[in-house]
ZADO-1210 file (C-alpha; in nm, 4 decimals, padded with zeros to 6 digits):
<atoms>
<atom x="-02.9559" y="-00.4451" z="-03.2584" code="UNK" pos="1"/>
<atom x="-02.7174" y="-00.5651" z="-02.9871" code="UNK" pos="2"/>
<atom x="-02.5521" y="-00.8170" z="-03.2208" code="UNK" pos="3"/>
<atom x="-02.5102" y="-00.5509" z="-03.4926" code="UNK" pos="4"/>
<atom x="-02.3585" y="-00.3052" z="-03.2431" code="UNK" pos="5"/>
<atom x="-02.1245" y="-00.5692" z="-03.1014" code="UNK" pos="6"/>
<atom x="-02.0141" y="-00.6750" z="-03.4499" code="UNK" pos="7"/>
<atom x="-01.9524" y="-00.3153" z="-03.5552" code="UNK" pos="8"/>
<atom x="-01.7453" y="-00.2426" z="-03.2425" code="UNK" pos="9"/>
<atom x="-01.5462" y="-00.5627" z="-03.2859" code="UNK" pos="10"/>
<atom x="-01.4642" y="-00.4751" z="-03.6450" code="UNK" pos="11"/>
<atom x="-01.3612" y="-00.1224" z="-03.5441" code="UNK" pos="12"/>
<atom x="-01.1319" y="-00.2542" z="-03.2720" code="UNK" pos="13"/>
<atom x="-00.9714" y="-00.5081" z="-03.5068" code="UNK" pos="14"/>
<atom x="-00.9125" y="-00.2414" z="-03.7725" code="UNK" pos="15"/>
<atom x="-00.7650" y="-00.0041" z="-03.5139" code="UNK" pos="16"/>
<atom x="-00.5286" y="-00.2723" z="-03.3879" code="UNK" pos="17"/>
<atom x="-00.4141" y="-00.3653" z="-03.7365" code="UNK" pos="18"/>
<atom x="-00.3243" y="-00.0027" z="-03.8194" code="UNK" pos="19"/>
<atom x="-00.0956" y="00.0323" z="-03.5213" code="UNK" pos="20"/>
<atom x="00.1888" y="00.2688" z="-03.5850" code="UNK" pos="21"/>
<atom x="00.4865" y="00.3484" z="-03.3696" code="UNK" pos="22"/>
<atom x="00.4684" y="00.6595" z="-03.1568" code="UNK" pos="23"/>
<atom x="00.6849" y="00.9487" z="-03.2634" code="UNK" pos="24"/>
<atom x="00.6904" y="01.0935" z="-02.9145" code="UNK" pos="25"/>
<atom x="00.8433" y="00.7990" z="-02.7342" code="UNK" pos="26"/>
<atom x="01.1686" y="00.8354" z="-02.9303" code="UNK" pos="27"/>
<atom x="01.1801" y="01.2098" z="-02.8614" code="UNK" pos="28"/>
<atom x="01.1377" y="01.1643" z="-02.4875" code="UNK" pos="29"/>
<atom x="01.3888" y="00.8786" z="-02.4745" code="UNK" pos="30"/>
<atom x="01.6544" y="01.0815" z="-02.6568" code="UNK" pos="31"/>
<atom x="01.5963" y="01.4169" z="-02.4873" code="UNK" pos="32"/>
<atom x="01.5128" y="01.3299" z="-02.1284" code="UNK" pos="33"/>
<atom x="01.8750" y="01.3441" z="-02.0160" code="UNK" pos="34"/>
<atom x="01.9925" y="01.6085" z="-02.2607" code="UNK" pos="35"/>
<atom x="01.7169" y="01.8686" z="-02.2042" code="UNK" pos="36"/>
<atom x="01.5988" y="01.7908" z="-01.8537" code="UNK" pos="37"/>
<atom x="01.9066" y="01.6274" z="-01.7002" code="UNK" pos="38"/>
<atom x="01.7066" y="01.3329" z="-01.5695" code="UNK" pos="39"/>
<atom x="01.7589" y="00.9633" z="-01.6138" code="UNK" pos="40"/>
<atom x="01.4052" y="00.8537" z="-01.5190" code="UNK" pos="41"/>
<atom x="01.2048" y="00.9214" z="-01.8340" code="UNK" pos="42"/>
<atom x="00.8631" y="00.9013" z="-01.6643" code="UNK" pos="43"/>
<atom x="00.9566" y="01.1594" z="-01.3994" code="UNK" pos="44"/>
<atom x="01.1117" y="01.3886" z="-01.6615" code="UNK" pos="45"/>
<atom x="00.7939" y="01.3782" z="-01.8704" code="UNK" pos="46"/>
<atom x="00.5677" y="01.4485" z="-01.5707" code="UNK" pos="47"/>
<atom x="00.7786" y="01.7183" z="-01.4080" code="UNK" pos="48"/>
<atom x="00.9717" y="01.8905" z="-01.6856" code="UNK" pos="49"/>
<atom x="00.7927" y="01.8410" z="-02.0169" code="UNK" pos="50"/>
<atom x="00.4376" y="01.8529" z="-01.8774" code="UNK" pos="51"/>
<atom x="00.4949" y="02.0595" z="-01.5647" code="UNK" pos="52"/>
<atom x="00.2084" y="02.3050" z="-01.6001" code="UNK" pos="53"/>
<atom x="-00.0406" y="02.0266" z="-01.6822" code="UNK" pos="54"/>
<atom x="00.0716" y="01.8342" z="-01.3732" code="UNK" pos="55"/>
<atom x="00.0430" y="02.1474" z="-01.1615" code="UNK" pos="56"/>
<atom x="-00.3154" y="02.1928" z="-01.2822" code="UNK" pos="57"/>
<atom x="-00.4009" y="01.8317" z="-01.1956" code="UNK" pos="58"/>
<atom x="-00.2517" y="01.8683" z="-00.8484" code="UNK" pos="59"/>
<atom x="-00.4520" y="02.1889" z="-00.7944" code="UNK" pos="60"/>
<atom x="-00.7785" y="02.0161" z="-00.8904" code="UNK" pos="61"/>
<atom x="-00.7044" y="01.7225" z="-00.6580" code="UNK" pos="62"/>
<atom x="-00.6156" y="01.9572" z="-00.3720" code="UNK" pos="63"/>
<atom x="-00.9368" y="02.1557" z="-00.4137" code="UNK" pos="64"/>
<atom x="-01.1398" y="01.8359" z="-00.4241" code="UNK" pos="65"/>
<atom x="-00.9691" y="01.7208" z="-00.1046" code="UNK" pos="66"/>
<atom x="-01.0462" y="02.0505" z="00.0690" code="UNK" pos="67"/>
<atom x="-01.4094" y="02.0197" z="-00.0439" code="UNK" pos="68"/>
<atom x="-01.4402" y="01.6655" z="00.0935" code="UNK" pos="69"/>
<atom x="-01.2763" y="01.7713" z="00.4220" code="UNK" pos="70"/>
<atom x="-01.5161" y="02.0632" z="00.4516" code="UNK" pos="71"/>
<atom x="-01.8176" y="01.8419" z="00.3897" code="UNK" pos="72"/>
<atom x="-01.6988" y="01.5901" z="00.6495" code="UNK" pos="73"/>
<atom x="-01.6435" y="01.8600" z="00.9128" code="UNK" pos="74"/>
<atom x="-01.9747" y="02.0327" z="00.8402" code="UNK" pos="75"/>
<atom x="-02.2089" y="01.9517" z="01.1268" code="UNK" pos="76"/>
<atom x="-02.5833" y="01.9932" z="01.1002" code="UNK" pos="77"/>
<atom x="-02.7429" y="02.2174" z="01.3597" code="UNK" pos="78"/>
<atom x="-02.8953" y="02.0597" z="01.6656" code="UNK" pos="79"/>
<atom x="-03.2305" y="01.9088" z="01.5704" code="UNK" pos="80"/>
<atom x="-03.3932" y="02.0273" z="01.8949" code="UNK" pos="81"/>
<atom x="-03.2980" y="02.3868" z="01.8241" code="UNK" pos="82"/>
<atom x="-03.4842" y="02.3772" z="01.4966" code="UNK" pos="83"/>
<atom x="-03.8442" y="02.3168" z="01.5812" code="UNK" pos="84"/>
<atom x="-04.1409" y="02.3916" z="01.3710" code="UNK" pos="85"/>
<atom x="-04.3763" y="02.6418" z="01.5303" code="UNK" pos="86"/>
<atom x="-04.6938" y="02.4788" z="01.6522" code="UNK" pos="87"/>
<atom x="-05.0154" y="02.6329" z="01.5383" code="UNK" pos="88"/>
</atoms>
């Protein structure tokens, strides 16, 4: 079963690599980064101008995760002596 799965995945990867086609978006971003967004750094123009709302959403998720981690680190358990089981 493992050999069959490995062979199948290898064939799929080889087929996918042989069908490689040029990206249509890379030319668009290269031509329009300075014209539409007035930026020379294509990566920054894509992140900030063309995908601004997506980037804002990612930053929001990371900030909320950071606040959650900070809250968990600052959360102190109550004193163990104050919580005692009643003796019967």
